[in-house]
KEROMI-686559 format. One record per residue (C-alpha): residue in three letters; residue number from 1; y, z, x. Coordinates in steps of 0.2 Angstrom, whole numbers, plus 2048, in hexadecimal, padded with zeros to 3 digits. Example, Ala and Ser with C-alpha at 12.3 -4.5 7.8 and 13.67 -1.06 7.14 Angstrom:
["ALA",1,[7EA,827,83E]]
["SER",2,[7FB,824,844]]
This chain:
["MET",1,[3AC,49B,0A6]]
["ARG",2,[3A4,4A0,0B7]]
["ILE",3,[395,494,0BB]]
["GLY",4,[389,497,0C8]]
["VAL",5,[37D,48D,0D1]]
["PRO",6,[370,494,0DA]]
["ARG",7,[364,48A,0E8]]
["GLU",8,[354,486,0E1]]
["VAL",9,[346,490,0E7]]
["LYS",10,[336,485,0E1]]
["ILE",11,[32C,47E,0F0]]
["HIS",12,[331,46E,0F4]]
["GLU",13,[33E,46E,0E8]]
["TYR",14,[350,466,0F1]]
["ARG",15,[35B,464,0DF]]
["VAL",16,[36A,46C,0DC]]
["GLY",17,[371,472,0C9]]
["LEU",18,[383,469,0CE]]
["THR",19,[389,45D,0DA]]
["PRO",20,[39B,45F,0E4]]
["GLU",21,[3A1,451,0D7]]
["SER",22,[39C,45C,0C7]]
["VAL",23,[3A3,46C,0CE]]
["GLY",24,[3B4,462,0D0]]
["GLU",25,[3B4,45D,0C1]]
["ILE",26,[3B1,46E,0BA]]
["VAL",27,[3BB,478,0C5]]
["SER",28,[3C9,46B,0BF]]
["GLN",29,[3C9,472,0AF]]
["GLY",30,[3CC,483,0B3]]
["HIS",31,[3B9,48C,0B6]]
["SER",32,[3B2,492,0C5]]
["VAL",33,[3A3,48C,0CD]]
["THR",34,[397,499,0D8]]
["VAL",35,[38B,48F,0E3]]
["GLU",36,[37E,496,0EE]]
["THR",37,[380,493,101]]
["ASN",38,[375,482,105]]
["ALA",39,[371,47F,0F3]]
["GLY",40,[376,46B,0F6]]
["ARG",41,[36D,46A,106]]
["GLY",42,[35F,460,0FF]]
["ILE",43,[36A,451,0F8]]
["GLY",44,[377,452,107]]
["CYS",45,[383,45B,102]]
["THR",46,[38A,46B,10B]]
["ASP",47,[392,47B,108]]
["GLU",48,[3A2,472,10D]]
["ASP",49,[3A0,467,101]]
["TYR",50,[3A0,470,0F3]]
["ARG",51,[3AF,47D,0FA]]
["ALA",52,[3BA,46C,0FA]]
["ALA",53,[3B3,46A,0E7]]
["GLY",54,[3BA,47B,0E3]]
["ALA",55,[3AA,485,0E5]]
["THR",56,[3A7,497,0EB]]
["ILE",57,[398,497,0F8]]
["ALA",58,[38D,4A8,0F5]]
["PRO",59,[382,4AD,102]]
["ASP",60,[371,4AE,0F6]]
["ALA",61,[36C,4AE,0E3]]
["ARG",62,[370,4C0,0DE]]
["ALA",63,[382,4BB,0E3]]
["VAL",64,[384,4AC,0D8]]
["PHE",65,[37B,4B5,0C9]]
["ASP",66,[385,4C5,0CA]]
["ALA",67,[394,4B8,0C9]]
["ALA",68,[38E,4AE,0BF]]
["GLU",69,[390,4AC,0AB]]
["LEU",70,[388,49B,0A9]]
["ILE",71,[379,496,0B6]]
["VAL",72,[376,486,0B8]]
["LYS",73,[366,482,0C0]]
["ILE",74,[357,472,0C1]]
["LYS",75,[346,47D,0C0]]
["GLU",76,[341,48B,0B6]]
["PRO",77,[345,49C,0BF]]
["GLU",78,[338,4A3,0C9]]
["PRO",79,[333,4B5,0C7]]
["ALA",80,[341,4BB,0D5]]
["GLU",81,[34E,4B1,0CC]]
["ARG",82,[348,4B7,0BC]]
["ARG",83,[34B,4CB,0C0]]
["LEU",84,[35E,4C5,0C3]]
["LEU",85,[361,4BF,0B2]]
["ARG",86,[36B,4CD,0A6]]
["GLU",87,[371,4CB,094]]
["GLY",88,[382,4C2,095]]
["HIS",89,[37A,4B4,0A1]]
["VAL",90,[377,4A3,099]]
["LEU",91,[369,498,0A3]]
["PHE",92,[36A,485,0A1]]
["THR",93,[35B,47E,0A8]]
["TYR",94,[34A,476,0A6]]
["LEU",95,[33F,483,0A1]]
["HIS",96,[330,47A,09A]]
["LEU",97,[328,48D,092]]
["ALA",98,[31C,488,087]]
["PRO",99,[30E,489,095]]
["PHE",100,[315,499,09D]]
["PRO",101,[313,4A8,093]]
["ASP",102,[31B,4B4,0A3]]
["LEU",103,[32A,4A8,0A3]]
["THR",104,[32E,4A9,092]]
["MET",105,[32C,4BB,091]]
["ASP",106,[334,4BE,0A1]]
["LEU",107,[345,4B5,098]]
["LEU",108,[341,4BE,088]]
["ASN",109,[344,4CE,092]]
["SER",110,[353,4CA,09C]]
["GLY",111,[35E,4C7,08E]]
["ALA",112,[364,4B9,093]]
["THR",113,[36A,4A9,089]]
["CYS",114,[35D,49A,08F]]
["ILE",115,[362,489,08A]]
["ALA",116,[355,47B,091]]
["TYR",117,[35A,46A,095]]
["GLU",118,[349,465,08F]]
["THR",119,[349,469,07C]]
["ILE",120,[35D,45F,07A]]
["THR",121,[35C,452,06E]]
["ASP",122,[366,445,06A]]
["PRO",123,[369,43D,058]]
["GLN",124,[35C,430,059]]
["GLY",125,[350,43F,05F]]
["HIS",126,[34F,43A,072]]
["LEU",127,[351,447,080]]
["PRO",128,[360,442,088]]
["LEU",129,[35E,451,098]]
["LEU",130,[34B,44C,09B]]
["ALA",131,[34C,43A,09B]]
["PRO",132,[356,438,0AB]]
["MET",133,[347,442,0B5]]
["SER",134,[33B,439,0AA]]
["GLN",135,[341,428,0B1]]
["VAL",136,[33F,42F,0C4]]
["ALA",137,[32F,438,0BF]]
["GLY",138,[328,427,0B7]]
["ARG",139,[32C,41D,0C6]]
["MET",140,[326,42A,0D3]]
["ALA",141,[314,42B,0CA]]
["LEU",142,[311,41A,0CF]]
["GLN",143,[317,41E,0E1]]
["ALA",144,[30E,42B,0E2]]
["GLY",145,[2FD,425,0D8]]
["ALA",146,[2FE,415,0E4]]
["ASN",147,[2FF,422,0F3]]
["ALA",148,[2F1,42A,0ED]]
["LEU",149,[2E6,41D,0EB]]
["GLU",150,[2E6,418,0FD]]
["LYS",151,[2D6,41C,107]]
["SER",152,[2DE,42A,115]]
["HIS",153,[2E4,432,105]]
["GLY",154,[2D2,433,0FC]]
["GLY",155,[2D5,425,0F0]]
["ARG",156,[2CB,415,0EC]]
["GLY",157,[2D5,40C,0F9]]
["VAL",158,[2DC,401,0EC]]
["LEU",159,[2EE,3F8,0ED]]
["VAL",160,[2F9,3FA,0DE]]
["GLY",161,[302,3EA,0E3]]
["ARG",162,[2FA,3D8,0E0]]
["VAL",163,[2F1,3CF,0EC]]
["PRO",164,[2EB,3BB,0EA]]
["GLY",165,[2DA,3BD,0E6]]
["VAL",166,[2D6,3CF,0E4]]
["ARG",167,[2D7,3D6,0D3]]
["PRO",168,[2E6,3E1,0D1]]
["ALA",169,[2E5,3F3,0CE]]
["ARG",170,[2E1,3FA,0BB]]
["VAL",171,[2F1,405,0B5]]
["ALA",172,[2F0,411,0A7]]
["ILE",173,[2FF,419,0A0]]
["ILE",174,[2FB,425,093]]
["GLY",175,[30A,426,088]]
["GLY",176,[319,41B,085]]
["GLY",177,[328,424,087]]
["VAL",178,[336,425,094]]
["VAL",179,[329,42A,0A2]]
["GLY",180,[31A,41C,09C]]
["GLU",181,[328,410,09A]]
["SER",182,[32F,413,0AC]]
["ALA",183,[31E,414,0B3]]
["ILE",184,[31A,403,0AA]]
["GLU",185,[329,3FB,0B2]]
["THR",186,[326,3FF,0C3]]
["ALA",187,[312,3FC,0C2]]
["ILE",188,[317,3EB,0B9]]
["GLY",189,[321,3E7,0C9]]
["LEU",190,[316,3EB,0D6]]
["GLY",191,[30A,3DF,0CC]]
["ALA",192,[2FB,3EC,0C4]]
["ASP",193,[2F2,3E7,0B5]]
["VAL",194,[2FA,3F5,0AA]]
["MET",195,[2F6,3FC,09A]]
["VAL",196,[300,409,090]]
["VAL",197,[2F6,413,082]]
["ASP",198,[303,41C,076]]
["SER",199,[300,421,062]]
["ASP",200,[310,41A,05C]]
["LEU",201,[30E,406,057]]
["GLU",202,[320,405,057]]
["VAL",203,[321,40B,06A]]
["LEU",204,[312,400,06F]]
["GLU",205,[31D,3F1,066]]
["ARG",206,[32F,3F5,071]]
["LEU",207,[322,3F4,07F]]
["ALA",208,[31A,3E5,07D]]
["LYS",209,[32B,3DE,077]]
["ARG",210,[333,3E3,088]]
["PHE",211,[324,3DF,095]]
["GLY",212,[31B,3D1,08C]]
["TRP",213,[30A,3CE,090]]
["GLY",214,[30B,3D5,0A1]]
["LEU",215,[305,3E5,098]]
["ARG",216,[2F8,3E8,08D]]
["THR",217,[2FB,3F4,07F]]
["VAL",218,[2ED,401,076]]
["LYS",219,[2EE,40C,068]]
["ALA",220,[2E9,41E,06C]]
["GLY",221,[2D9,426,069]]
["LYS",222,[2CD,42D,071]]
["THR",223,[2C0,420,072]]
["ALA",224,[2CE,415,079]]
["ILE",225,[2D7,420,085]]
["ALA",226,[2C6,423,08C]]
["ASP",227,[2C3,412,08D]]
["CYS",228,[2D3,410,096]]
["VAL",229,[2D0,41D,0A2]]
["ALA",230,[2BF,418,0A7]]
["GLU",231,[2C5,405,0AD]]
["SER",232,[2D4,40D,0B5]]
["ASP",233,[2D8,40E,0C9]]
["LEU",234,[2E8,419,0C5]]
["VAL",235,[2EB,423,0B4]]
["ILE",236,[2FD,42A,0B1]]
["GLY",237,[2FF,437,0A4]]
["ALA",238,[30E,436,09B]]
["VAL",239,[30C,441,08C]]
["LEU",240,[31A,44A,084]]
["VAL",241,[31C,458,076]]
["LYS",242,[32D,45E,076]]
["GLY",243,[32E,46F,078]]
["ALA",244,[319,474,079]]
["SER",245,[30C,471,085]]
["ALA",246,[305,460,087]]
["PRO",247,[2F4,45B,07F]]
["LYS",248,[2E4,459,08A]]
["VAL",249,[2E1,446,085]]
["ILE",250,[2DA,443,094]]
["THR",251,[2C9,44B,096]]
["ARG",252,[2BE,453,0A4]]
["GLU",253,[2B1,446,09D]]
["MET",254,[2BF,438,09D]]
["VAL",255,[2C5,43E,0AE]]
["ALA",256,[2B2,43D,0B6]]
["SER",257,[2AF,42A,0AF]]
["MET",258,[2BE,422,0BA]]
["ARG",259,[2B6,41B,0CC]]
["PRO",260,[2B6,429,0DA]]
["GLY",261,[2C5,428,0E4]]
["SER",262,[2D1,423,0D4]]
["VAL",263,[2E0,42B,0D0]]
["VAL",264,[2E8,436,0C2]]
["VAL",265,[2FA,43A,0C2]]
["ASP",266,[2FE,448,0B4]]
["VAL",267,[311,446,0B1]]
["ALA",268,[30F,453,0A3]]
["ILE",269,[30B,461,0AF]]
["ASP",270,[31C,46A,0AC]]
["GLN",271,[315,46C,09B]]
["GLY",272,[303,471,0A0]]
["GLY",273,[2FC,460,0A3]]
["CYS",274,[2F3,454,098]]
["ILE",275,[2E4,451,0A2]]
["GLU",276,[2D7,45E,0A0]]
["THR",277,[2D2,460,0B1]]
["SER",278,[2E7,461,0B8]]
["HIS",279,[2ED,470,0C0]]
["PRO",280,[300,472,0C8]]
["THR",281,[302,46C,0DA]]
["THR",282,[312,46D,0E4]]
["HIS",283,[319,45F,0F1]]
["ALA",284,[312,469,101]]
["ASP",285,[2FE,467,0FA]]
["PRO",286,[302,45A,0EA]]
["THR",287,[2EF,452,0E7]]
["PHE",288,[2DE,45A,0E5]]
["VAL",289,[2CD,453,0E0]]
["ALA",290,[2C3,455,0D0]]
["GLU",291,[2B4,44C,0C8]]
["GLY",292,[2B8,441,0D8]]
["VAL",293,[2C9,43B,0D2]]
["VAL",294,[2D8,43E,0DD]]
["HIS",295,[2E5,449,0D2]]
["TYR",296,[2F8,448,0D5]]
["CYS",297,[300,456,0C9]]
["VAL",298,[311,45C,0D3]]
["VAL",299,[31A,466,0C6]]
["ASN",300,[32C,461,0CC]]
["MET",301,[328,44E,0D2]]
["ALA",302,[33C,44B,0D0]]
["GLY",303,[33F,456,0DE]]
["ALA",304,[338,44B,0EB]]
["VAL",305,[347,43F,0E9]]
["PRO",306,[354,44E,0E7]]
["TRP",307,[365,442,0E9]]
["THR",308,[35F,435,0DC]]
["ALA",309,[359,441,0D0]]
["THR",310,[366,44F,0D1]]
["TYR",311,[374,441,0CE]]
["ALA",312,[36A,439,0C1]]
["LEU",313,[367,44A,0B7]]
["ASN",314,[37A,450,0BB]]
["ASN",315,[380,43F,0B2]]
["ALA",316,[377,447,0A2]]
["THR",317,[379,459,0A4]]
["PHE",318,[38C,45A,0A8]]
["PRO",319,[394,457,098]]
["TYR",320,[389,466,091]]
["ILE",321,[38D,471,09F]]
["LEU",322,[3A1,46D,09C]]
["GLN",323,[39E,471,089]]
["ILE",324,[396,481,08C]]
["ALA",325,[3A3,486,098]]
["ASN",326,[3B2,47F,08F]]
["GLN",327,[3AC,484,07D]]
["GLY",328,[3A1,494,080]]
["TYR",329,[38E,492,07E]]
["ARG",330,[38D,497,06C]]
["ALA",331,[39B,48C,066]]
["ALA",332,[393,47D,071]]
["LEU",333,[381,480,06A]]
["LEU",334,[387,481,057]]
["SER",335,[391,473,059]]
["SER",336,[382,467,058]]
["PRO",337,[372,469,053]]
["HIS",338,[36B,461,061]]
["PHE",339,[373,46A,06F]]
["LEU",340,[36C,47A,063]]
["ALA",341,[35B,473,067]]
["GLY",342,[35B,477,079]]
["LEU",343,[35F,488,075]]
["ASN",344,[34D,490,079]]
["VAL",345,[352,4A4,07D]]
["HIS",346,[360,4B0,077]]
["ARG",347,[362,4C2,07B]]
["GLY",348,[34F,4C3,077]]
["CYS",349,[34C,4B9,06A]]
["LEU",350,[341,4A8,06C]]
["THR",351,[34B,49A,063]]
["GLU",352,[33F,48C,067]]
["PRO",353,[330,48A,059]]
["ALA",354,[324,481,064]]
["VAL",355,[324,48E,071]]
["ALA",356,[322,49A,065]]
["ARG",357,[312,492,05C]]
["GLU",358,[30A,490,06C]]
["GLN",359,[30C,4A1,074]]
["LYS",360,[30B,4AB,062]]
["LEU",361,[31C,4B2,063]]
["ALA",362,[329,4B4,055]]
["TYR",363,[335,4A6,052]]
["ILE",364,[347,4A8,04F]]
["PRO",365,[350,49A,04A]]
["PRO",366,[35E,497,055]]
["GLU",367,[36D,497,04B]]
["HIS",368,[367,4A8,045]]
["ALA",369,[362,4AE,058]]
["LEU",370,[377,4A9,05C]]
["ALA",371,[37D,4B1,04D]]
["ARG",372,[377,4C3,051]]
């Protein structure tokens, strides 16, 4: 199979779809890989590193798309990239379609087959290709929030770390999944006063057993969330619904109840955000103030640590990429209902039910779409 790796073009996105090590393994199994020039520069890998692994270096994205059957990316394609997609292409990347109808329509009109990292499941119902970036984002949420709390960045001037004789920062984490658990680990490690809110008592019990009395657990409800938000210096929104837009569990009124200079970090912003006052930001301009509260809502948080993030993601995506290359995308997807759950678009058919519901579009089960 002919595989293409374009350079990411989202602002301050430095990750890359394949590392040279992964390229070498793919080429050793008889496939070809075309990499856009400087695609790996953000992780410290040169064109020569990719050539040494067996890749062909292309001068631009168009040359990559023209050469490839399978296109491996990190972020959803930008408008210029969407115009390069055509029937016969298989796109494998994060898509996050639910909040972005224009993206959905462009992919449907392209005729391409589009597989989303974030909707592939495993037998336990987890999201194995979302988990590595969720772990990174959870840790970064504390880092970003702590930075935003500094007075010079508009915050209250509260240190997240603990100092003897002074009340520690209060951190509320809304959602106890992979992002939330990673954020809890980092916040407790820094010495913050940490609480987690989740609707699932089994999740709360598991987190309580892991972190002990250093963590306060709260059963989700509108009043409970409002109380936690109001007393916190830093709130991290970490709510996820597979394939769908994130629910707005933190209202504008709740944000307004926080002390001026407090901080919210909306990790769910890729899926539209779980905080009513949020809107997407970039690493070039990461924060804004609403209701007197500093908001950090960067849509590609993990892009700030591209070396770590790229290798962590490649560890998870590589077996799926190799399976598509070795078996073809149809056989690979149909080999497992968990892999098939990743198919979002196929030749003009929308195959992700959550996106179809939200955007009021026709849904076709993925196995039916593949049979066409």
